[in-house]
N, C-alpha and C positions, 0 to 999 in steps of 0.2 A: 504494500500500500504506500503510495507516494505521499510524503508529507507536504501539505500545502504551504505556500509562502506565508511567512508570518506577517500579520498586520503591524502597523507602526505602534499601536498601543501595546505596552509591555506590562500593564497592570492586571493582576489577578486578585480576586477576592477569596479569602479563606475564612469560612464561617466556623469558628472554633479555634482554640489555640493548641496546636500540636507542633512541637519543635521540628520534627522530621519533615513536616509539610513546608514550613518556612524555609528551612535549609535547602530543601530540594528546589523550591521556587527560585531561590537566589542562584543556585548552581545552573539552572536552566536559563538564566538571564532575565528573569521576570522580577517585577517589583510587587511583592505580596502586601496587600492591605488586609489586616487581620482584625476581626472583631467577634465578640461572643454574642450569642443570643442571651436574653435575660435568664437568670438562674432557673434551672429546672423548667424551662419553657415547655418542654415536651409533655410535662405532666399538668399543665394548666388548662382549664376548660376552653380558653380562648386561643389555644396554640395554633389553630388553623384559621383564626379570624383576626380579631383586633390586635393581639399580641404580635402577629406576624407583620402587620402594617408598620410597626415600629422598626423592624429590621429592614424593611424596604426603604423607609425614610432614612435610616442610618446609611444604607448603601448609597442613596442619592447624595447625602452630605459628603461622603468620601469620594464618589466618582463623578458627581454632577450629571450632566446629560450625556456624557460620553460613556458608552458601555465598557465595562472591563473586558479583557480578553476572555475570561472564564470565571465561573463561580463554583467553588467546591465546598461541599460539606465535609468537614474533617473530624468532627467531634460529636458526641452524643447530644441529641436535641437540636442538631443544626440542619437536618435533612429538609424539613418543610420550609424553613426560612430560606435556605439556599434555592430551593425550587421556586419560591415566590419571587426572589430577586431575579433569577434567570427569566422567569415569565415576564417580569416588568421590562427587562431590557431586550427580550426576544432572543435570548441566548440558547444554544443547544444544551441538552441534558434532560434528566427525568423531569416530567411535568409536575405541577402541583397535585394533579389527580393521582399520578403514580406515587408521588411522595406520600400521599395520605394512605395508600394501600400498604406502604412500607413503614408507616408511622403508628397507625391505630390497629391494634391486634384484632379487634372485632371486624373491621373492614377487611383486613388481611385474610382472616379465616373465612369470611363469606366468599371472597374471590377464589380462594384455594379450593373450598368445598364445591363451588359452582363449576370449577374446572375438573372436578373428579380426582384431585390429587390426594393421595393418602396422608392423613394426619390424625391426631387424637380426636376422639369424640368430644364435642364442645357445646356449650350453651352460654347465652348471655343472661345474667341474673337480672331479675325484675323486682318490683315492689312486693309481688306475691310469691317470690321464689322462697321455698323452704328447704331446710337441710334434707328432709325426707324425700322431696321431689328430685333434688339433685342426685342424691344417692341412688334413687330408683333408676335414673337415666344414665348416670355415669359410673356408679359403683364407688367403692372405697379401695384404696385412698384416691383422693382427687385433688386437683390443683386449682387455686384461685389466683388470678393475675389482674393487675391494673391494665386496662386496654392500652394505655400510653405510658411507657416507662422502659427502662433498660437496666442492664447490669444486675438483674435479680431483684430490683426494687419493686415492692408491691406483690411479691411472690409468696404464697403460703401453700404448703402441702398439708392437707388435713387427713388424719388417719381415722378419725372417729366423728360421729355426729356432734358430740360435745365440743370438739375442736372447731367444727365447721360453723355451727350456729352463730357464735359471736362475730365471725368474720364476714358474714353475709351482708351485702348491701346492693342496691341496684347498680347496673352498669358494669359489673365485673365480667371477665372472661373465666368461665369454669371449664376445666378440661379433665378428661380421664387421665389417670396416671399411666405413663408409658413404661413398660418393662423392656429395656434395651440399652444399648451403649450409645451415649451422647457424643457427638462430634460436631465439627463445623466445616464449612466450605467457604473459601474466599474466591470470588469470581470477578474477573475483569471483563467488562463488556464494551464493545465499540460498534456502533451502528447496527445493533441487534444481533451481534455475533460474539460468542465467547472466544476471547483471545488468550486467556490463561486461567488456570484453576488450581488452587492449592487445597489439600485436605489436611485438617488439623485433628489430631487425636487428643481427647481430653483424658490424660492419664488419671487426673483427679479433677472433676468439674469444679470450676472457679479457682482451683489451686495450681494445677500443673498441666501444661500443654506440650505436645511434641509435633514438630513440623519436619517433613510431611508425615501423615499417617500411613501406616503400613496396611495395604488393602489387597484382597485377592482380586483376580481379574473380574470375577462376577460381581463382587461388591463395587468395584470401580465403575463398571458399566451401569449398574443399577443406580448408583449415586449420581453419575453424570446425567442419566436420563431424567431422574427426578429433578435435578437442578435446572435443566433446560426447560422442563415443563413449568416449574415455578416462575422462572424469569419471564417466560412467554405469557403465562397467565396474568402476572402482575404488570406486564408492560415495561419491564426494566431493560432498556436497550443500551444504556451507556453507564459507565462508571464502575465502581467497585461495590460488591455486596458481601455481607457476612451472614451466612445462613446456618442455622443450627438444625441438625437432623438427628434421628435416632435409628440405629441399626437394630432391627428386631428379627425374630424368627420368620416373620412374614414379609421381610424386605424393609428398605428404608422408609421412614415416615418423616414428613415435614414437621419441623417445630415452629420456627419463626425466622424472619429475615430482616436485616437492617441494610439500607442503601447508603452505606458510609464505610470508611475504613474501620477495622476492628480495633478493640483495645486489647488488654491482656498481653502486651508486647508481641502480638502476632505479626505486626509489620516488621519489627526488628528480627523476629525469627525467620520470616520469609527472606529477608535480606541475607541473613547468615546461611540459610539452607540452600538458596538458589543462586546467590551471587549477583542479584540485581537490586536496585532501589525501588521498592514498591511505591514509595511516595512520589518519585519522579514519574513512574508509570501512571499513577492516578492523575497527576497534573497534566501530563502530556496528552493523555486521552481526553481529558476535559477540554483542552485547548484545540482539539481536533487533529492532533499530531499522532503519528504512529509510534510504536515502541517495540523494541526487539526483546521478546521474552525468551528465557531459556527453555530448552526442551525437557529438562529433568533437574532434580535437586542434586547438588554436589555432596551433601551430607545431611544427616538428621540432627536437629537441634531441639532444645527444650528450655522451658522456663518454669520456675516454681515461684508462685506469688506469695509474698508475705504481707499480711494485713495487720494493722495496729489492733491491739486489744480493745474491746469495747469498754466504755466507762462503767465501772461497777459501783 
């Protein structure tokens, strides 16, 4: 794919503060303008409406009437804001509609279910939802999630009706518990085509990850097929995604997907494993340029996360 001639504008917008993204932008010869969305904007009721207008206004203050070369969401909570800014300037990238499908887990699950993609059984809780009705439909244990959130925030696994009852309120995503091995897939897309994919093994979910995951030929084929179906169903044609799946006895099941670079040091692990800079890849694809991805990993690498002790 031939890289188009660069426009004179060398400014790119980075929504969210990630050192790797800023450093890669400067190495590429671009001027990064960086700002955050309001704290925890992805969990606010107005995240797709009024609160997003503030981020578009902030982009206008920084860029004026001249559109930046590209707008990239690089941190949690920035996907919808970045899509709104791109829409305002008429820039390529995932649209606000696609961003919403990757932002609100209830909207996401509806689209996945409509496409016939295998996932956990789920329900949206309502005013009249009871513990007994959920258990009857989903069985125990079951999981409750905030529709908008990340990093395990708002996640509760209930083993009994006594644990479930005080957690119930309207508007939650309730899911059946999946018995399987959790892992993630990092996908780079350009113009509706997958150009690179990494598989991450969760040696210990939330604590330890290994890149790349060791998979059998059949597992690799099944996971690739599932990932392609998910991206097509949600309309994700460009950018990087981080998708969580479960390997079960009945095949891989979709968990959820985020249309942004992953956390958990996975960007650093991909760099060490494959020998390329995934941040540069993200930014070049966002700017409409090509990127030369490696054919295979050079080595396996891992990271063990250390978290501060909670206040007692």
